[in-house]
C-alpha positions as a LaTeX table, in Angstrom:
\begin{tabular}{lrrr}
\hline
Residue & $x$ (\AA) & $y$ (\AA) & $z$ (\AA) \\
\hline
Met1 & $-56.46$ & 35.35 & 11.23 \\
Ser2 & $-56.22$ & 37.00 & 7.86 \\
Gly3 & $-53.97$ & 36.05 & 4.98 \\
Pro4 & $-51.76$ & 38.32 & 2.90 \\
Ala5 & $-53.44$ & 41.14 & 1.07 \\
Phe6 & $-54.64$ & 40.02 & $-2.35$ \\
Arg7 & $-53.96$ & 42.41 & $-5.20$ \\
Glu8 & $-56.11$ & 42.12 & $-8.27$ \\
Ser9 & $-54.08$ & 41.12 & $-11.33$ \\
Thr10 & $-56.78$ & 41.20 & $-14.00$ \\
Pro11 & $-56.61$ & 44.34 & $-16.14$ \\
Arg12 & $-59.69$ & 46.54 & $-16.12$ \\
Leu13 & $-58.85$ & 47.56 & $-19.69$ \\
Thr14 & $-56.61$ & 46.28 & $-22.48$ \\
Leu15 & $-55.34$ & 48.92 & $-24.87$ \\
Asp16 & $-54.07$ & 47.55 & $-28.20$ \\
Cys17 & $-51.62$ & 50.04 & $-29.71$ \\
Glu18 & $-49.93$ & 47.61 & $-32.08$ \\
Gly19 & $-48.69$ & 49.41 & $-35.19$ \\
Leu20 & $-48.83$ & 52.87 & $-33.59$ \\
Leu21 & $-45.64$ & 54.88 & $-33.21$ \\
Cys22 & $-44.51$ & 57.40 & $-30.60$ \\
Pro23 & $-46.16$ & 59.33 & $-29.08$ \\
Leu24 & $-49.50$ & 57.55 & $-29.64$ \\
Pro25 & $-49.09$ & 54.50 & $-27.32$ \\
Val26 & $-48.04$ & 56.70 & $-24.39$ \\
Tyr27 & $-50.66$ & 59.34 & $-25.18$ \\
Lys28 & $-53.48$ & 56.78 & $-25.37$ \\
Ala29 & $-52.28$ & 55.03 & $-22.19$ \\
Gly30 & $-52.22$ & 58.36 & $-20.34$ \\
Leu31 & $-55.77$ & 59.13 & $-21.44$ \\
Ala32 & $-56.98$ & 55.69 & $-20.38$ \\
Leu33 & $-55.25$ & 55.89 & $-16.99$ \\
Ser34 & $-56.76$ & 59.34 & $-16.40$ \\
Arg35 & $-60.24$ & 57.80 & $-16.60$ \\
Met36 & $-59.41$ & 54.92 & $-14.24$ \\
Ser37 & $-59.57$ & 54.70 & $-10.44$ \\
Pro38 & $-56.50$ & 54.28 & $-8.22$ \\
Gly39 & $-55.45$ & 50.63 & $-8.14$ \\
Asp40 & $-57.07$ & 49.79 & $-11.50$ \\
Leu41 & $-54.87$ & 47.93 & $-13.97$ \\
Leu42 & $-54.27$ & 48.78 & $-17.61$ \\
Glu43 & $-52.72$ & 46.34 & $-20.04$ \\
Leu44 & $-50.99$ & 48.15 & $-22.90$ \\
Val45 & $-49.84$ & 46.26 & $-25.99$ \\
Ser46 & $-47.35$ & 48.10 & $-28.20$ \\
Thr47 & $-45.01$ & 47.28 & $-31.07$ \\
Asp48 & $-43.24$ & 50.65 & $-30.89$ \\
Pro49 & $-39.65$ & 49.97 & $-29.73$ \\
Gly50 & $-39.59$ & 53.41 & $-28.08$ \\
Ser51 & $-42.36$ & 52.34 & $-25.72$ \\
Leu52 & $-39.80$ & 50.36 & $-23.68$ \\
Ala53 & $-38.39$ & 53.68 & $-22.47$ \\
Asp54 & $-41.46$ & 55.91 & $-22.88$ \\
Val55 & $-44.02$ & 53.89 & $-20.91$ \\
Pro56 & $-41.90$ & 53.55 & $-17.73$ \\
Ala57 & $-41.07$ & 57.27 & $-17.92$ \\
Met58 & $-44.76$ & 58.16 & $-18.28$ \\
Ala59 & $-45.68$ & 55.97 & $-15.31$ \\
Arg60 & $-43.05$ & 57.66 & $-13.10$ \\
Gln61 & $-44.13$ & 61.15 & $-14.15$ \\
Arg62 & $-47.81$ & 60.41 & $-13.50$ \\
Gly63 & $-47.26$ & 58.57 & $-10.22$ \\
Asp64 & $-48.52$ & 55.27 & $-11.63$ \\
His65 & $-46.83$ & 51.90 & $-11.13$ \\
Leu66 & $-45.39$ & 49.74 & $-13.92$ \\
Arg67 & $-46.08$ & 46.24 & $-12.59$ \\
Ser68 & $-44.56$ & 44.26 & $-15.46$ \\
Val69 & $-43.29$ & 44.28 & $-19.04$ \\
Val70 & $-43.28$ & 41.17 & $-21.18$ \\
Thr71 & $-41.69$ & 41.21 & $-24.63$ \\
Glu72 & $-43.00$ & 38.66 & $-27.13$ \\
Gly73 & $-41.13$ & 39.10 & $-30.41$ \\
Asp74 & $-41.81$ & 42.71 & $-31.41$ \\
Arg75 & $-44.78$ & 43.04 & $-29.03$ \\
His76 & $-44.37$ & 44.65 & $-25.62$ \\
Val77 & $-47.10$ & 44.01 & $-23.07$ \\
Phe78 & $-47.11$ & 46.47 & $-20.16$ \\
Leu79 & $-49.19$ & 46.10 & $-17.02$ \\
Leu80 & $-49.74$ & 49.49 & $-15.40$ \\
Glu81 & $-51.44$ & 50.22 & $-12.11$ \\
Lys82 & $-53.17$ & 53.58 & $-11.71$ \\
Gly83 & $-51.52$ & 55.48 & $-8.89$ \\
Pro84 & $-53.18$ & 57.41 & $-6.07$ \\
Ala85 & $-55.39$ & 60.37 & $-6.90$ \\
Arg86 & $-53.62$ & 63.71 & $-6.82$ \\
\hline
\end{tabular}
């Protein structure tokens, strides 16, 4: 008998974009995700208020999955999962 599928929750890469403004956090995240394998996780840290709308939009457009967003003061921590290869 096998248990439920275990999904890795440790990011392969953490990208610190604190202090950078649009479009740099999204641009850098897109570049990083492009070099990752499907299922890999990217943690993106941003202080750009626009990232709250821009990062989810980027993930949808690329076919990636936004697993979570945690806001800590002015910091937004996104956990993105690289989508399937196209």
